[in-house]
N, C-alpha and C positions, 0 to 999 in steps of 0.2 A: 478234846473235851469231853469226861463226864461224871458223871452225880455219885457220892457214893456218902456214908455214914466209917466217920472215923470207930472206929473198932479197939482199939488202942494203940502204947504207945513201944515203942520199941529205944535200948537205949547199948547205940555201941560209942567204947570208949575210945580206943586204937580208933582211925577212919581214915579211908584219904583224908588227907588236906581241905579239898572243897568243900567237904563235910561237918571241918570244924566249926561248931557253936552252933550249929541247926537243930532242931528237933525235930525227929521220924519216928512216923506217926504209921497205923494200920489205916489204910480207908476198905471196907468191904464196900466194891460197884454195888446201888442197886441197881435192880433186875425190871427189866424195862423189856423184855423177849423173850421166850423158850432157851432160845439156847445159848444166853447171852451170858459173861461167862462169871463169876461172883467168885469167883478166888483172891481176898486179900492180895491188898499192894499194898509196901509199904512207898511214900510220900512222902520228900519233903516242906517242913511247913511252911510258909510264907510269908502266912497275917495272924497267927495269932489264933488258929482254931483250936480247940481242943474234944475228949471224950464224947460221942455223940451229938454231933452235929452235924448232919447234912453240909457235904463241902458240895467242890467244880474241880474238878484235876485235869491240870494239862497234861501228856505224855511226852516223847522224848525229846528234840530239837525245842520243841516250845519249855521246856520244864528249865532242858541244861542249859535256852538262852536268860530266863529267872537266873540261875548261879550268875551271869555276865562270864560264863564260858563256856564255852560248847565243848572243853574236852572235861567236864564234871563232870566227876562221876551218879548222878542224877537220870530216873527211867518215868519218874510222876512228881509233879507235886499241885502241891493247893495254892488251887490261887482268888476265895471267894471265900463267904458262907453261906446257903443259901436263906433265903428270910421266907421264900412260898415256892410249894408247886404247884402251880394247877394245869392236870393234866384227867381227859375221862381215867373214873374211878375201877373200871375192868384191864387199864394200861400199865398201874401204876400195881409193883408189887416190891414190896419191901424181902 
């Protein structure tokens, strides 16, 4: 699991049937380490999150499991909206 901020939406009318009716969002991973990737990821929204919210994301087989199929065309899924983060200030770089 990882934490990120929703920075945008993606609309794709023709798409794999496992994604029909699903909202796709761009999630920017939050940086907690110097060498951590900050490339935005497209994730399936499973909970009704929106732009600007901090979210909890799962990847790989965990994301596919949420879609109900091990063959789903999904690499990442949003599973929670973060209410609060308590962390030493010097460790949290947004």
